[in-house]
C-alpha positions in Angstrom: 2.4 -13.9 12.8 1.7 -11.3 15.4 -1.5 -9.7 16.4 -1.5 -6.2 17.9 -4.5 -5.3 20.1 -4.3 -1.5 20.1 -6.1 -0.1 23.1 -5.5 3.6 22.6 -8.9 5.5 22.8 -7.7 8.4 20.6 -4.9 7.1 18.3 -5.1 10.1 16.0 -4.1 12.5 18.8 -1.3 10.2 20.0 2.3 10.8 19.2 4.0 7.7 20.8 1.4 5.0 20.3 0.6 6.2 16.7 4.4 6.2 15.9 4.8 2.7 17.4 1.9 1.2 15.4 2.8 2.9 12.1 6.5 1.7 12.5 5.4 -1.8 13.3 3.2 -1.9 10.2 6.2 -1.0 8.1 8.7 -3.3 9.9 6.8 -6.5 10.8 5.7 -8.9 8.1 2.2 -10.3 8.3 1.1 -8.2 11.2 -2.6 -7.7 12.1 -3.5 -4.6 14.0 -6.9 -4.4 15.7 -7.7 -0.8 16.6 -10.4 -1.8 19.1 -11.5 1.7 19.9 -12.1 2.4 16.2 -13.8 -0.9 15.7 -16.0 -0.5 18.8 -16.5 3.2 19.6 -19.7 2.2 21.4 -17.7 -0.3 23.5 -19.8 -3.2 22.2 -17.1 -5.7 21.4 -17.7 -8.4 18.7 -16.5 -11.3 20.8 -16.6 -13.9 18.0 -14.5 -11.6 15.7 -12.0 -10.9 18.5 -11.7 -14.5 19.4 -11.2 -15.5 15.8 -8.4 -12.9 15.6 -6.7 -14.5 18.7 -6.9 -17.9 17.1 -5.1 -16.8 14.0 -2.0 -15.7 15.8 0.6 -17.2 18.2 1.9 -13.9 19.4 -0.5 -11.3 20.9 0.9 -7.8 21.6 -1.2 -5.4 23.8 -0.3 -1.9 22.7 -1.7 0.9 24.9 -1.0 3.9 27.0 -1.1 3.6 30.8 -3.9 5.8 32.2 -4.0 6.3 36.0 -1.9 3.3 36.6 -4.1 1.0 34.5 -5.1 0.1 31.0 -7.7 2.2 29.1 -11.3 1.2 29.6 -11.8 -0.3 26.1 -9.0 -2.7 26.7 -10.4 -3.8 30.1 -13.8 -4.4 28.5 -12.0 -6.3 25.7 -10.4 -8.6 28.4 -13.8 -9.0 30.2 -15.7 -9.9 27.1 -13.3 -11.8 24.8 -11.5 -14.1 27.3 -14.6 -16.1 28.0 -15.3 -19.3 29.9 -14.7 -22.4 27.7 -12.7 -20.3 25.3 -9.9 -18.9 27.4 -10.4 -20.9 30.6 -12.5 -23.7 32.0 -12.5 -27.4 31.3 -12.5 -26.8 27.5 -11.0 -23.3 27.6 -7.6 -24.0 26.1 -7.8 -21.9 22.9 -5.0 -19.6 24.0 -2.8 -22.3 25.4 0.9 -21.7 24.5 0.2 -18.5 22.7 2.6 -15.7 23.8 1.4 -12.4 25.3 3.6 -9.3 25.2 2.6 -6.0 26.8 3.9 -2.8 25.1 2.8 0.3 26.9 3.5 3.9 27.0 3.7 5.8 30.2 3.5 9.6 30.4 5.7 9.9 33.5 9.4 9.4 33.4 10.8 6.2 34.7 12.6 8.3 37.3 9.2 9.4 38.7 8.3 5.8 39.3 11.4 5.3 41.4 9.8 7.4 44.1 7.6 4.4 44.8 8.6 0.9 45.8 10.7 -0.7 43.1 8.1 -3.3 42.4 5.4 -0.8 41.6 5.3 -1.2 37.8 5.5 -5.0 38.2 2.6 -4.8 40.6 0.6 -2.6 38.2 1.0 -5.2 35.4 0.1 -8.2 37.5 -3.5 -8.4 36.4 -2.5 -8.9 32.8 0.3 -11.3 33.8 -2.1 -13.4 35.9 -4.8 -13.3 33.2 -2.2 -14.6 30.6 -1.1 -17.4 32.9 -4.7 -18.3 33.8 -5.5 -18.7 30.1 -2.4 -20.9 29.7 -0.5 -18.2 27.7 3.2 -17.6 28.0 3.6 -14.1 29.5 6.6 -12.2 28.1 8.5 -9.4 29.9 6.7 -6.1 29.0 8.2 -3.4 26.8 7.6 -0.1 28.6 8.2 3.3 27.1 8.4 6.0 29.8 8.3 9.8 29.6 6.1 10.4 26.5 3.5 12.8 27.8 3.5 16.0 25.8 2.5 17.8 29.0 5.6 16.5 30.8 8.1 16.1 27.9 6.8 19.1 26.0 8.6 18.3 22.8 6.8 16.3 20.1 10.0 15.5 18.2 11.6 14.0 21.4 8.5 11.8 22.0 8.5 10.7 18.4 12.2 9.8 18.6 11.6 7.8 21.8 8.7 6.0 20.2 10.7 5.2 17.0 13.4 3.6 19.2 10.8 1.7 21.2 9.1 0.4 18.1 12.4 -0.8 16.6 13.1 -2.7 19.8 9.6 -4.0 19.8 9.8 -5.1 16.2 13.0 -7.0 17.1 11.2 -8.7 20.1 8.3 -9.6 17.8 10.6 -11.1 15.3 12.4 -13.1 18.0 9.2 -14.3 19.7 7.6 -15.2 16.3 10.1 -17.9 15.6 
């Protein structure tokens, strides 16, 4: 049973992330989606509730837009507060051991624009999540990245929605495969 941690700070204004989440709700059985920005608009995370959600699931999917080459602030705060000593790490901190972590993120820029930089740039940008997963004894899965979904760059809402639908169908298949 998968858990989606949705880290979009304004999901109602989103095209891509909103489409992805809505599609997953329809396609994936027994999915739990935690809209952390709606749950905690004041950024005061209920740590016990979030840890309980993590314990209920074997597959955790982080769904978020990349902002300035990083995750949104609410998701970083979630990491800082939820993955605590003796829960996620430490001598008794094995509660996430063998759970799977999958990043699904949207990037406004096209993939072609990222090729101007060293080829390992995106891999480097995602290292903090990968290392966090490994540090907490989780199994880090290859990320699912959807590029070119900024309405400013792409300009066409129907194109973005079509890309997001395709991404969410691929993501639903990954979730099904990893949930077995």
